[in-house]
TORDRENDO-907233 format. One line per 2 residues: their letters; for each residue x, y, z of N, C-alpha, C. Coordinates in nm, 2 decimals. Atoms other than C-alpha are relative to their C-alpha. Layout:
A) X/Y/Z/X/Y/Z/X/Y/Z; ...;
This chain:
MK) -0.07/0.01/0.12/10.08/7.83/8.32/0.11/0.11/-0.02; -0.11/-0.10/0.03/10.40/8.00/8.18/-0.03/0.06/-0.14;
LS) 0.02/-0.07/0.11/10.38/8.26/7.91/0.12/0.09/-0.04; -0.11/-0.08/0.04/10.64/8.45/7.70/-0.05/0.15/0.05;
IE) 0.04/-0.14/-0.05/10.66/8.80/7.86/-0.03/0.10/-0.10; 0.02/-0.08/0.12/10.66/8.94/7.51/-0.15/0.01/-0.05;
EI) 0.15/0.02/0.03/10.30/8.82/7.47/-0.10/0.07/0.09; 0.08/-0.07/-0.08/10.16/9.01/7.75/-0.02/0.15/-0.04;
KL) 0.04/-0.14/0.05/9.98/9.34/7.66/-0.01/0.09/0.12; 0.01/-0.10/-0.10/10.00/9.66/7.87/-0.11/0.09/-0.03;
DS) 0.11/-0.10/0.03/9.70/9.90/7.90/0.03/0.13/0.10; -0.04/-0.12/-0.07/9.81/10.26/8.02/-0.12/0.04/0.10;
KL) 0.12/-0.04/-0.07/9.45/10.32/8.15/-0.01/-0.08/0.13; 0.00/0.09/-0.12/9.46/10.03/8.38/0.12/0.03/0.09;
ES) -0.12/-0.03/-0.08/9.82/10.11/8.49/-0.02/0.12/0.08; 0.00/-0.15/-0.06/9.74/10.48/8.58/-0.11/0.00/0.11;
LF) 0.10/-0.01/-0.10/9.45/10.39/8.81/0.05/0.00/0.15; -0.07/0.00/-0.14/9.70/10.34/9.11/0.14/0.07/-0.01;
PK) -0.13/-0.06/-0.02/10.01/10.52/9.22/0.12/-0.09/-0.04; -0.11/0.09/0.02/10.34/10.39/9.10/0.09/-0.01/0.12;
MS) -0.08/0.02/-0.11/10.60/10.26/9.34/0.11/0.11/-0.02; -0.12/-0.09/-0.01/10.89/10.49/9.44/0.12/-0.08/-0.06;
KE) -0.11/0.06/0.05/11.23/10.43/9.28/0.05/-0.11/0.11; -0.06/0.09/-0.11/11.35/10.28/9.62/-0.10/-0.14/0.01;
EF) 0.09/0.13/-0.01/11.05/10.04/9.64/0.00/-0.10/-0.12; 0.00/0.08/0.12/11.08/9.92/9.28/0.13/-0.07/0.00;
ES) -0.14/0.06/-0.02/11.46/9.85/9.34/0.00/-0.11/0.12; 0.00/0.10/-0.11/11.38/9.67/9.66/-0.09/-0.13/-0.06;
LK) 0.06/0.10/0.06/11.12/9.46/9.46/0.08/-0.08/-0.09; -0.11/0.07/0.08/11.38/9.38/9.21/0.10/-0.09/0.06;
RD) -0.11/0.08/-0.08/11.63/9.26/9.45/-0.07/-0.13/0.06; 0.05/0.13/-0.05/11.38/9.03/9.61/-0.03/-0.09/-0.11;
ME) 0.03/0.09/0.10/11.27/8.89/9.28/0.12/-0.07/-0.07; -0.12/0.06/0.06/11.63/8.84/9.18/0.04/-0.12/0.08;
VN) -0.03/0.11/-0.11/11.67/8.62/9.49/-0.10/-0.11/-0.01; 0.13/0.10/-0.03/11.32/8.45/9.52/-0.07/-0.02/-0.12;
GL) 0.09/0.02/0.12/11.19/8.48/9.16/-0.13/0.06/0.02; 0.14/-0.06/0.00/10.83/8.58/9.08/-0.09/-0.09/0.10;
QE) 0.07/0.08/-0.10/10.65/8.46/9.39/-0.16/0.00/-0.02; 0.14/0.00/0.04/10.30/8.58/9.28/-0.02/0.01/-0.15;
PL) 0.00/0.00/0.15/10.20/8.50/8.92/-0.09/0.13/-0.04; 0.08/-0.10/0.07/10.08/8.79/8.69/-0.14/-0.04/-0.03;
TI) 0.13/0.04/0.03/9.71/8.80/8.63/-0.03/0.08/-0.15; 0.03/-0.05/0.13/9.60/8.85/8.26/-0.15/-0.04/-0.04;
AK) 0.13/0.02/0.04/9.27/8.87/8.08/0.02/-0.11/-0.12; 0.00/0.10/0.09/9.18/8.62/7.80/0.07/0.05/-0.12;
DR) -0.06/-0.06/0.11/9.31/8.86/7.54/0.16/0.03/0.04; -0.14/-0.02/-0.03/9.65/8.87/7.73/0.03/0.14/0.05;
TL) -0.02/-0.13/-0.06/9.60/9.22/7.87/0.04/-0.03/0.15; -0.04/0.01/-0.13/9.78/9.26/8.20/-0.11/0.06/0.09;
LD) 0.10/-0.06/-0.08/9.52/9.31/8.48/0.07/0.03/0.14; -0.05/-0.02/-0.14/9.73/9.29/8.80/0.16/-0.05/0.00;
GY) -0.14/0.03/-0.01/10.11/9.30/8.86/0.09/0.08/-0.09; -0.09/-0.08/0.09/10.25/9.60/8.66/0.14/0.01/0.04;
HR) -0.15/-0.02/-0.05/10.54/9.65/8.88/0.08/-0.14/-0.01; -0.07/0.14/0.00/10.62/9.28/8.90/0.03/-0.02/-0.15;
FK) -0.03/0.02/0.13/10.59/9.27/8.52/0.13/0.07/-0.04; -0.11/-0.08/0.04/10.83/9.55/8.48/0.14/-0.04/0.07;
AC) -0.11/0.06/-0.06/11.07/9.40/8.73/0.06/-0.13/-0.07; -0.03/0.13/0.08/11.06/9.07/8.54/0.08/0.04/-0.13;
KS) -0.07/-0.05/0.12/11.16/9.26/8.21/0.12/0.05/0.02; -0.13/-0.05/-0.05/11.43/9.45/8.39/0.10/-0.09/0.03;
LG) -0.09/0.11/-0.06/11.58/9.13/8.53/0.02/-0.10/-0.13; -0.03/0.09/0.12/11.56/8.97/8.17/-0.07/-0.13/0.00;
MK) 0.07/0.13/0.02/11.31/8.70/8.23/-0.07/-0.02/-0.13; 0.07/0.02/0.14/11.17/8.55/7.91/-0.13/-0.06/0.01;
KV) 0.13/0.06/-0.03/10.88/8.35/8.05/-0.05/0.02/0.15; 0.04/-0.01/-0.14/10.66/8.41/8.36/-0.12/-0.07/0.01;
EV) 0.12/0.07/-0.04/10.39/8.24/8.55/-0.12/0.10/0.00; 0.11/-0.08/0.00/10.05/8.38/8.48/-0.13/-0.07/0.04;
IV) 0.13/0.04/-0.02/9.69/8.34/8.58/-0.09/0.06/-0.10; 0.09/-0.06/0.12/9.43/8.38/8.29/-0.14/0.00/0.06;
KD) 0.14/-0.03/-0.05/9.10/8.53/8.39/-0.09/-0.01/-0.13; 0.07/0.01/0.13/8.88/8.39/8.10/-0.13/0.08/-0.01;
DV) 0.14/-0.08/0.00/8.56/8.57/8.23/0.02/0.15/-0.01; -0.04/-0.16/0.02/8.74/8.92/8.20/0.01/0.02/-0.14;
RT) 0.01/-0.01/0.15/8.65/9.01/7.84/0.01/0.15/-0.05; 0.01/-0.15/0.04/8.54/9.39/7.80/0.09/0.08/0.08;
FE) -0.10/-0.11/-0.07/8.74/9.69/7.90/-0.07/0.03/0.14; 0.06/-0.02/-0.14/8.48/9.75/8.18/0.03/-0.12/0.10;
DK) -0.04/0.13/-0.09/8.55/9.39/8.31/0.15/0.03/0.06; -0.15/-0.01/-0.04/8.93/9.47/8.31/0.00/0.11/0.11;
LR) 0.01/-0.11/-0.10/8.86/9.81/8.50/-0.04/-0.05/0.13; 0.05/0.05/-0.13/8.65/9.64/8.75/0.09/-0.09/0.08;
YA) -0.08/0.09/-0.06/8.88/9.36/8.82/0.13/0.06/0.04; -0.12/-0.06/-0.04/9.20/9.57/8.84/-0.03/0.11/0.12;
FS) 0.04/-0.08/-0.12/9.02/9.83/9.08/-0.02/-0.08/0.12; 0.05/0.07/-0.12/8.88/9.56/9.30/0.13/-0.07/0.06;
KN) -0.12/0.07/-0.04/9.22/9.37/9.32/0.08/0.08/0.07; -0.10/-0.08/-0.05/9.44/9.67/9.38/-0.05/0.07/0.13;
SI) 0.05/-0.07/-0.09/9.22/9.87/9.60/-0.01/-0.07/0.14; 0.00/0.10/-0.13/9.19/9.58/9.86/0.13/-0.02/0.05;
RR) -0.14/0.05/-0.05/9.55/9.47/9.86/0.10/0.10/0.03; -0.10/-0.11/-0.02/9.74/9.80/9.83/-0.02/0.08/0.12;
HL) 0.01/-0.09/-0.11/9.83/10.02/10.12/-0.02/0.14/-0.06; 0.02/-0.12/0.06/9.68/10.33/9.96/-0.04/0.11/0.11;
TA) 0.07/-0.11/-0.08/9.60/10.67/10.13/-0.14/0.02/-0.04; 0.13/-0.03/0.04/9.26/10.79/10.15/-0.02/0.07/-0.12;
FQ) 0.01/-0.08/0.12/9.33/11.05/9.88/0.02/-0.09/-0.13; -0.04/0.09/0.12/9.47/10.78/9.65/-0.12/-0.09/-0.04;
KV) 0.11/0.09/0.03/9.17/10.56/9.70/-0.11/0.08/-0.07; 0.12/-0.08/0.05/8.92/10.83/9.63/0.03/0.05/-0.15;
YS) -0.04/-0.03/0.13/9.11/10.95/9.32/-0.01/-0.10/-0.10; -0.01/0.12/0.10/9.16/10.61/9.18/-0.15/-0.04/-0.03;
YL) 0.15/0.04/0.03/8.78/10.53/9.23/-0.06/0.09/-0.09; 0.06/-0.10/0.08/8.69/10.84/9.06/0.05/-0.03/-0.16;
QF) -0.05/0.05/0.13/8.92/10.75/8.77/-0.06/-0.12/-0.06; 0.06/0.13/0.03/8.79/10.39/8.76/-0.14/0.03/-0.05;
RK) 0.14/-0.03/0.04/8.43/10.53/8.75/-0.01/0.08/-0.14; 0.00/-0.09/0.13/8.51/10.79/8.47/0.02/-0.10/-0.12;
ET) -0.05/0.09/0.12/8.68/10.52/8.25/-0.11/-0.10/-0.03; 0.10/0.10/0.03/8.39/10.26/8.31/-0.11/0.08/-0.06;
LR) 0.12/-0.06/0.07/8.12/10.52/8.21/0.04/0.05/-0.14; -0.04/-0.02/0.13/8.33/10.62/7.91/0.00/-0.12/-0.09;
SQ) 0.00/0.11/0.08/8.36/10.27/7.80/-0.15/-0.04/-0.03; 0.16/0.01/0.02/7.96/10.26/7.83/-0.06/0.11/-0.08;
KV) 0.05/-0.11/0.09/7.95/10.59/7.62/-0.10/0.08/0.08; 0.07/-0.09/-0.09/7.80/10.78/7.92/0.07/0.11/0.02;
SN) -0.08/-0.13/-0.03/7.88/11.14/7.96/-0.09/0.09/0.08; 0.07/-0.10/-0.10/7.79/11.44/8.18/-0.07/-0.05/0.11;
VG) 0.07/0.05/-0.12/7.71/11.25/8.49/0.07/0.06/0.12; -0.06/-0.06/-0.12/7.93/11.45/8.73/0.06/-0.10/0.09;
HP) -0.05/0.10/-0.09/8.09/11.29/9.03/-0.11/-0.05/0.09; 0.09/0.07/-0.08/7.90/11.05/9.26/0.00/0.07/0.14;
SI) 0.01/-0.09/-0.12/7.79/11.19/9.60/0.11/-0.05/0.12; -0.09/0.04/-0.11/8.01/11.18/9.92/-0.03/-0.12/0.06;
RQ) 0.04/0.13/-0.07/7.81/10.92/10.08/0.02/-0.12/-0.08; -0.01/0.12/0.08/7.82/10.69/9.78/0.16/-0.04/0.00;
VA) -0.14/0.03/0.00/8.21/10.72/9.76/0.05/-0.06/0.13; -0.03/0.04/-0.14/8.25/10.68/10.14/-0.04/-0.15/0.02;
KT) 0.05/0.13/-0.01/8.03/10.37/10.13/0.08/-0.11/-0.08; -0.08/0.08/0.09/8.21/10.22/9.84/0.13/-0.04/0.04;
LG) -0.14/0.00/-0.03/8.57/10.28/9.98/0.01/-0.04/0.15; -0.01/0.03/-0.16/8.48/10.22/10.35/0.07/0.11/0.07;
LN) -0.05/-0.11/-0.06/8.60/10.57/10.43/-0.10/0.09/0.07; 0.08/-0.09/-0.08/8.47/10.84/10.66/-0.03/0.10/-0.10;
KS) 0.05/-0.08/0.10/8.25/11.09/10.49/0.07/0.13/0.00; -0.07/-0.12/0.00/8.44/11.39/10.61/0.14/0.00/-0.08;
TV) -0.12/0.02/0.06/8.75/11.25/10.47/-0.01/0.00/-0.15; 0.03/0.00/0.14/8.60/11.18/10.14/-0.03/0.15/-0.06;
DY) 0.04/-0.15/0.03/8.45/11.55/10.14/0.13/0.08/-0.02; -0.13/-0.07/0.02/8.81/11.68/10.18/0.07/-0.03/-0.12;
CM) -0.06/0.04/0.12/8.95/11.47/9.91/-0.06/0.06/-0.13; 0.07/-0.05/0.10/8.68/11.57/9.67/0.01/0.15/-0.03;
KI) -0.03/-0.15/0.02/8.72/11.93/9.73/0.14/0.04/-0.06; -0.12/-0.01/0.06/9.08/11.90/9.65/0.00/-0.02/-0.15;
IN) 0.01/0.05/0.14/9.01/11.71/9.33/-0.07/0.10/-0.09; 0.09/-0.09/0.08/8.74/11.95/9.22/0.07/0.14/-0.01;
SG) -0.07/-0.14/0.02/8.98/12.25/9.27/0.05/0.03/-0.14; -0.06/-0.02/0.13/9.13/12.20/8.94/0.14/0.03/0.01;
DE) -0.15/-0.03/-0.02/9.48/12.26/9.08/0.08/-0.12/-0.03; -0.07/0.13/0.03/9.66/11.97/8.90/0.14/-0.01/0.08;
DL) -0.12/0.02/-0.07/10.00/12.04/9.07/-0.03/-0.04/0.14; 0.04/0.03/-0.15/9.83/12.03/9.42/-0.05/-0.14/0.00;
IK) 0.05/0.13/0.00/9.64/11.72/9.33/0.11/-0.11/-0.01; -0.12/0.09/0.01/9.96/11.55/9.21/0.08/-0.01/0.13;
KV) -0.08/0.00/-0.13/10.14/11.64/9.54/-0.06/-0.08/0.11; 0.09/0.09/-0.10/9.86/11.49/9.75/0.01/-0.14/-0.03;
YE) -0.01/0.14/0.04/9.84/11.18/9.54/0.13/-0.07/0.03; -0.13/0.05/-0.03/10.21/11.14/9.58/0.04/0.00/0.14;
NK) -0.02/0.00/-0.14/10.18/11.19/9.95/0.10/0.10/0.04; -0.11/-0.12/-0.02/10.41/11.51/9.94/-0.07/0.09/0.08;
VS) 0.08/-0.10/-0.09/10.14/11.73/10.09/-0.12/-0.07/0.06; 0.11/0.05/-0.06/9.89/11.64/10.35/-0.13/0.05/-0.04;
LR) 0.14/-0.03/0.03/9.51/11.65/10.32/-0.02/0.14/0.06; 0.03/-0.12/-0.08/9.50/11.93/10.58/0.07/0.12/-0.08;
QA) -0.07/-0.12/0.07/9.76/12.15/10.40/-0.05/0.03/-0.13; 0.05/-0.02/0.12/9.60/12.10/10.06/-0.12/0.07/0.00;
LK) 0.14/-0.08/-0.02/9.25/12.19/10.19/0.03/0.14/0.04; -0.01/-0.13/-0.04/9.38/12.50/10.34/0.04/0.08/-0.12;
KV) -0.02/-0.08/0.13/9.53/12.60/10.00/-0.12/0.01/-0.10; 0.12/0.00/0.08/9.22/12.52/9.83/-0.11/0.11/0.04;
KQ) 0.08/-0.10/-0.05/9.02/12.74/10.06/0.04/0.14/-0.02; -0.06/-0.12/0.02/9.27/13.02/10.01/-0.03/0.04/-0.15;
QS) 0.02/-0.02/0.13/9.23/12.98/9.63/-0.15/0.03/-0.03; 0.14/-0.02/0.03/8.84/12.97/9.64/-0.04/0.14/0.06;
NK) 0.02/-0.14/-0.03/8.85/13.30/9.82/0.03/0.10/-0.10; -0.04/-0.09/0.11/9.02/13.46/9.52/-0.08/-0.02/-0.13;
ST) 0.07/0.01/0.14/8.83/13.31/9.22/-0.10/-0.12/0.02; 0.12/0.09/0.01/8.53/13.10/9.12/0.05/-0.14/-0.04;
PK) -0.06/0.13/0.05/8.60/12.73/9.10/-0.03/-0.04/-0.13; 0.02/0.04/0.15/8.66/12.59/8.75/-0.11/-0.10/-0.03;
NY) 0.10/0.11/0.03/8.42/12.30/8.79/-0.12/0.05/0.08; 0.10/-0.06/-0.08/8.11/12.51/8.90/-0.11/-0.10/0.02;
IL) 0.12/0.11/-0.01/7.88/12.20/8.86/0.03/-0.06/0.14; -0.03/0.07/-0.13/8.07/12.03/9.14/0.02/0.09/0.12;
SI) -0.01/-0.10/-0.11/8.08/12.34/9.36/-0.14/0.00/0.07; 0.13/0.01/-0.07/7.71/12.28/9.45/0.02/-0.08/0.13;
PY) -0.02/0.08/-0.12/7.68/12.15/9.81/-0.04/-0.15/-0.03; 0.02/0.15/0.04/7.70/11.76/9.78/-0.13/-0.04/0.05;
EL) 0.13/0.06/-0.05/7.39/11.70/9.99/-0.11/0.03/-0.09; 0.10/-0.05/0.08/7.19/11.90/9.75/0.00/-0.07/-0.15;
FE) -0.02/0.07/0.13/7.35/11.75/9.43/-0.04/-0.16/0.01; 0.03/0.14/-0.03/7.30/11.40/9.59/-0.15/-0.01/-0.02;
KY) 0.14/0.01/0.00/6.93/11.48/9.61/-0.05/-0.02/-0.15; 0.05/-0.01/0.14/6.91/11.53/9.23/0.06/-0.10/-0.08;
ES) -0.08/0.08/0.11/7.17/11.30/9.08/-0.07/-0.12/-0.05; 0.07/0.12/0.05/6.95/11.00/9.07/-0.13/0.04/-0.09;
KF) 0.12/-0.04/0.07/6.66/11.21/8.93/0.03/0.05/-0.15; -0.04/-0.06/0.12/6.85/11.37/8.65/0.13/-0.07/-0.07;
SD) -0.12/0.06/0.07/7.10/11.22/8.39/0.09/0.11/-0.04; -0.09/-0.12/0.02/7.23/11.58/8.33/0.02/0.07/0.12;
PR) -0.03/-0.07/-0.11/7.39/11.74/8.61/-0.03/0.15/0.00; 0.02/-0.15/0.02/7.36/12.09/8.46/-0.15/0.03/0.03;
KA) 0.14/0.00/-0.04/6.98/12.03/8.48/-0.03/0.00/0.15; 0.01/0.01/-0.15/7.01/11.93/8.84/0.04/0.10/0.07;
MI) -0.06/-0.13/-0.05/7.22/12.23/8.91/-0.11/0.12/0.00; 0.11/-0.11/0.03/6.95/12.47/8.77/-0.11/-0.02/0.10;
ET) 0.11/0.02/-0.09/6.68/12.30/8.96/0.03/0.03/0.14; -0.05/-0.02/-0.14/6.88/12.30/9.29/-0.01/0.15/0.02;
LE) -0.01/-0.15/-0.02/6.95/12.68/9.25/-0.14/0.07/0.00; 0.14/-0.05/0.00/6.58/12.75/9.16/-0.07/-0.02/0.12;
EG) 0.09/0.04/-0.13/6.45/12.57/9.47/0.07/0.09/0.11; -0.06/-0.08/-0.10/6.71/12.77/9.68/-0.05/0.14/0.00;
VK) 0.05/-0.13/0.01/6.57/13.10/9.53/-0.15/0.01/0.06; 0.13/0.00/-0.06/6.22/12.99/9.61/-0.02/0.00/0.15;
K) 0.00/0.01/-0.15/6.30/12.92/9.97/0.05/0.14/0.06;
């Protein structure tokens, strides 16, 4: 079906799950659409929130299109449904780096738990993330160490593929030798955290139990 482009709603949280196209990529998309039109319909929820096709949507607006072809997902109703659909669709189709996949998955998980009013759960284990995304555990470990470093500038550069995982990890190790990690809960060895994360809903309690067990040994 065709829908007025002005009726489609944007959600910044859904849009921010995945990296933006570079200026060159976006201009290339526009040129293609100018010649061939919108080849793949936009996907929207029942309330007309855009689920998939943010770059195509913006290209359509930039080209002055008034109506666009859309697919309506009537079964996508809640914010959690929207998050799940957007993540599933984009993580499979997009050519994302390992770091982008891990970061986007953690963002997706955080927003999902927030929508369920769940807090203080910490990050999932390396094994869980690796299994969900189909990545090597060592690669996930590197990614999460960088994310947990709290260095927003470094995270942004790795996310935008301007700094390699190896370079970023080296910098994180150098920083950790100088100061205590900001997120001390997540600095617990993941294999120990994983042992307790299903047992406790409060990661602080899990941390205390983990440390106490280490002292006893």
